[in-house]
C-alpha positions as CSV (number, residue, x, y, z in Angstrom):
1,M,1.5,1.9,22.2
2,N,-1.9,0.5,21.5
3,G,-4.9,0.3,23.8
4,N,-4.1,-3.2,25.0
5,E,-0.6,-2.1,25.9
6,Q,-1.9,0.9,27.8
7,A,-4.3,-1.3,29.7
8,R,-1.4,-3.4,30.9
9,M,0.3,-0.3,32.3
10,S,-1.0,-0.9,35.8
11,A,-0.2,1.1,38.9
12,Q,1.8,-1.9,40.1
13,R,4.0,-1.7,37.1
14,L,4.5,2.0,37.4
15,H,5.5,1.5,41.0
16,A,8.0,-1.2,39.9
17,Y,9.4,1.3,37.4
18,V,9.9,3.9,40.2
19,D,11.5,1.3,42.4
20,G,14.0,0.3,39.6
21,A,12.6,-3.3,39.5
22,L,12.1,-3.5,35.7
23,S,14.4,-4.7,33.0
24,R,15.9,-2.2,30.6
25,S,13.3,-3.0,27.9
26,E,10.4,-2.9,30.4
27,A,11.6,0.5,31.7
28,A,11.8,1.8,28.1
29,E,8.2,0.7,27.5
30,V,7.1,2.5,30.6
31,E,9.0,5.6,29.6
32,A,7.4,5.6,26.2
33,F,4.0,5.4,27.9
34,L,4.8,8.2,30.2
35,A,6.0,10.4,27.4
36,A,2.6,10.0,25.8
37,N,0.6,10.4,29.1
38,P,1.7,13.6,30.9
39,E,-0.8,13.1,33.8
40,Q,0.7,9.7,34.7
41,A,4.2,11.1,34.1
42,A,3.5,13.8,36.7
43,E,2.2,11.2,39.2
44,V,5.3,9.0,38.7
45,A,7.6,12.0,39.2
46,D,5.8,12.6,42.5
47,W,6.4,9.1,43.6
48,Q,10.1,9.5,42.8
49,R,10.2,12.6,45.0
50,Q,8.5,10.7,47.7
51,N,11.1,7.9,47.5
52,R,13.9,10.5,47.8
53,A,12.2,12.0,50.9
54,L,11.8,8.6,52.5
55,Q,15.4,7.7,51.8
56,A,16.5,11.0,53.5
57,L,14.2,10.2,56.4
58,F,15.7,6.7,57.0
59,P,19.1,6.4,55.2
60,V,20.1,2.9,54.0
61,S,23.3,3.2,56.1
62,E,21.2,3.3,59.3
63,A,19.3,0.2,58.2
64,E,22.5,-1.6,57.4
65,A,24.0,-0.7,60.8
66,R,20.9,-1.9,62.7
67,T,20.7,-5.1,60.7
68,A,24.4,-5.7,61.1
69,G,24.2,-5.4,64.8
70,M,21.2,-7.7,65.0
71,L,22.8,-10.4,62.9
72,A,26.2,-10.1,64.6
73,A,24.6,-10.6,68.0
74,R,22.7,-13.7,66.7
75,A,25.8,-15.1,65.0
76,Q,27.9,-14.7,68.1
77,K,25.3,-16.4,70.2
78,T,24.7,-19.3,67.8
79,G,28.0,-19.5,65.9
80,G,26.1,-19.0,62.6
81,W,28.6,-16.6,61.1
82,V,28.2,-17.8,57.5
83,K,24.4,-17.6,57.7
84,A,24.6,-14.1,59.2
85,A,27.1,-12.9,56.6
86,A,24.9,-14.2,53.8
87,A,21.8,-12.5,55.2
88,L,23.7,-9.2,55.6
89,A,24.9,-9.5,52.0
90,L,21.3,-9.6,50.9
91,V,20.6,-6.4,52.7
92,A,23.5,-4.7,51.1
93,L,22.4,-5.9,47.7
94,G,18.9,-4.5,48.2
95,A,20.2,-1.2,49.6
96,G,21.4,-0.3,46.1
97,G,17.8,0.2,45.0
98,G,16.8,2.3,48.0
99,W,14.3,1.3,50.7
100,F,11.5,0.8,48.2
101,A,13.4,-1.7,46.1
102,H,10.3,-3.4,44.7
103,G,11.3,-7.0,44.1
104,A,15.1,-6.3,44.6
105,I,15.2,-8.9,47.3
106,G,12.6,-11.7,47.5
107,T,11.4,-13.2,50.7
108,A,12.0,-16.9,51.0
109,G,9.7,-18.6,48.5
110,G,10.1,-15.8,46.0
111,P,7.4,-13.6,44.5
112,K,4.7,-16.0,45.4
113,M,5.3,-15.7,49.1
114,A,5.4,-11.9,48.9
115,E,2.2,-12.0,46.8
116,T,0.5,-14.1,49.5
117,L,1.6,-11.8,52.3
118,V,0.1,-8.8,50.6
119,E,-3.1,-10.5,49.8
120,E,-3.5,-11.8,53.3
121,A,-2.7,-8.5,54.9
122,M,-5.0,-6.5,52.7
123,L,-7.9,-9.0,53.0
124,A,-7.6,-8.9,56.8
125,H,-7.6,-5.1,56.7
126,A,-10.6,-5.0,54.4
127,V,-12.6,-7.5,56.6
128,Y,-11.9,-6.1,60.0
129,S,-11.1,-2.3,59.7
130,P,-14.8,-1.4,58.9
131,E,-16.1,-3.2,62.0
132,V,-17.7,-0.9,64.5
133,L,-18.5,-3.3,67.4
134,H,-15.9,-6.0,67.0
135,P,-12.9,-4.7,65.1
136,V,-10.4,-6.6,67.3
137,E,-10.3,-9.6,69.6
138,V,-8.3,-8.0,72.4
139,G,-8.6,-4.3,73.0
140,A,-5.8,-1.8,73.7
141,A,-6.7,-1.8,77.4
142,N,-5.2,-5.3,77.6
143,E,-2.2,-4.6,75.4
144,A,0.3,-6.6,77.6
145,H,-2.0,-9.7,77.3
146,L,-2.4,-9.2,73.6
147,V,1.3,-8.9,72.9
148,G,2.2,-11.9,75.0
149,W,-0.5,-14.1,73.4
150,L,0.4,-13.2,69.9
151,S,4.1,-13.5,70.5
152,K,3.5,-17.0,71.9
153,R,1.4,-18.1,69.0
154,L,3.9,-16.7,66.4
155,G,6.9,-18.2,68.2
156,A,8.7,-14.8,68.1
157,R,8.7,-11.7,70.3
158,I,6.4,-9.1,68.8
159,S,5.1,-5.7,70.1
160,A,2.4,-3.3,69.2
161,P,4.2,-0.3,67.8
162,D,3.4,3.1,69.2
163,L,2.1,5.2,66.3
164,S,0.9,8.2,68.3
165,A,3.5,10.4,66.7
166,S,1.8,9.7,63.4
167,G,-1.6,10.4,64.9
168,Y,-2.8,6.8,65.3
169,A,-3.8,5.1,68.6
170,L,-3.9,1.4,69.1
171,V,-7.4,-0.1,68.9
172,G,-6.2,-3.7,69.7
173,G,-5.4,-6.8,67.8
174,R,-6.3,-10.3,66.8
175,L,-4.9,-13.7,65.8
176,L,-5.5,-14.8,62.2
177,P,-4.7,-17.8,60.1
178,A,-2.1,-17.3,57.4
179,D,-0.6,-19.4,54.6
180,S,2.6,-20.0,56.6
181,G,0.9,-20.4,60.0
182,P,-0.5,-18.0,62.5
183,A,-0.6,-14.2,61.9
184,A,-1.1,-11.2,64.1
185,Q,-3.0,-8.0,63.2
186,F,-2.7,-4.8,65.2
187,M,-5.3,-2.1,64.4
188,Y,-4.8,1.7,64.8
189,E,-7.2,4.6,64.4
190,N,-6.8,8.3,64.1
191,P,-9.2,11.0,65.4
192,A,-11.0,11.1,62.1
193,G,-11.8,7.4,62.4
194,D,-9.3,6.3,59.6
195,R,-7.7,3.0,60.4
196,I,-4.4,1.3,59.5
197,T,-3.3,-2.2,60.3
198,V,0.1,-3.8,61.0
199,Y,0.1,-7.4,60.0
200,A,2.8,-9.9,61.0
201,T,3.3,-13.6,60.2
202,T,6.1,-16.1,60.3
203,G,8.9,-16.1,57.8
204,S,12.0,-18.1,57.0
205,K,14.7,-17.4,59.6
206,G,17.7,-15.5,58.3
207,T,15.9,-14.3,55.2
208,L,15.7,-10.5,54.8
209,A,13.8,-8.3,52.4
210,S,13.8,-4.6,52.1
211,F,10.6,-2.4,51.9
212,Q,8.3,-3.1,49.0
213,F,5.2,-1.2,48.1
214,D,2.0,-2.5,46.6
215,S,-1.4,-1.0,45.8
216,R,-4.6,-2.9,45.0
217,H,-8.2,-3.2,46.0
218,G,-8.3,0.5,46.9
219,L,-5.6,-0.1,49.6
220,S,-1.9,0.5,49.8
221,G,0.6,-1.7,51.6
222,V,4.3,-1.6,52.5
223,Y,5.8,-5.0,53.4
224,W,9.2,-6.4,54.3
225,Q,10.8,-9.2,56.2
226,D,13.4,-9.3,59.0
227,E,15.1,-12.4,60.3
228,R,12.1,-13.6,62.3
229,L,8.8,-12.4,60.8
230,R,7.2,-10.9,57.7
231,Y,5.4,-7.6,58.1
232,A,2.9,-5.5,56.2
233,V,1.4,-2.1,57.0
234,V,-1.9,-1.5,55.2
235,G,-4.2,1.5,54.9
236,K,-5.9,3.9,52.5
237,L,-3.0,6.2,52.4
238,D,-0.6,7.4,49.7
239,R,2.8,6.0,49.2
240,A,4.6,8.7,51.2
241,Q,2.3,8.7,54.2
242,L,2.2,4.9,54.5
243,G,6.0,4.7,53.9
244,K,6.7,7.0,56.8
245,I,4.5,4.9,59.1
246,A,6.2,1.8,57.9
247,V,9.6,3.3,58.7
248,E,8.4,4.0,62.3
249,V,7.0,0.5,62.6
250,Y,10.3,-0.9,61.4
251,R,12.3,1.2,63.8
252,Q,10.3,-0.1,66.8
253,L,10.2,-3.8,65.7
254,I,13.8,-4.5,64.6
């Protein structure tokens, strides 16, 4: 592998390899690169261990059960059995790759929409998380007003997840513009002053996507879509730490 090929072996591609999202030929190229680069190979092995730990923490069977109940309830109410069954089939398809099935199930609009979501969430985090005086529009003291306002603007019920078990307290939130319409950002902070954000924006109803991981601009993000909204959790955390928080957010929002 020449220097140009090594330069193309980005962290994003290595994550895609870990998540089983590459073709056989692409995976073989990554494996050849790892065989010649033991430091990167050790890092990739660590990511694979983190994936297994996350899958043990939140088994796919639990996600399928939760989603099946949600879709069945909606289908019974609306009569949309075909749509519900199709959406559930997408979840089952993505489950084969584990929760971090990078690209296994695309959100409506395909990779471009997923790319847009990540960029929007990370840009919003980069702009507002360093703020000292005005990090949010509405503070945590007015959480009920904040949640009601953002739910109304997004056209779907949303809540501010309780992340105290992960060591983060709600700072507050704000309304933001997004490519697909309005977006909500909830900001959290730990005692050390580190901040993470939960970003939500409108998605295509009935379209589901399993957890995907991305890392860029010095930030990491985990993103997914349920039948109502698209979500991203962003922060300067490693894959395992951010993944655990994303699981907790998912548990509370589904």
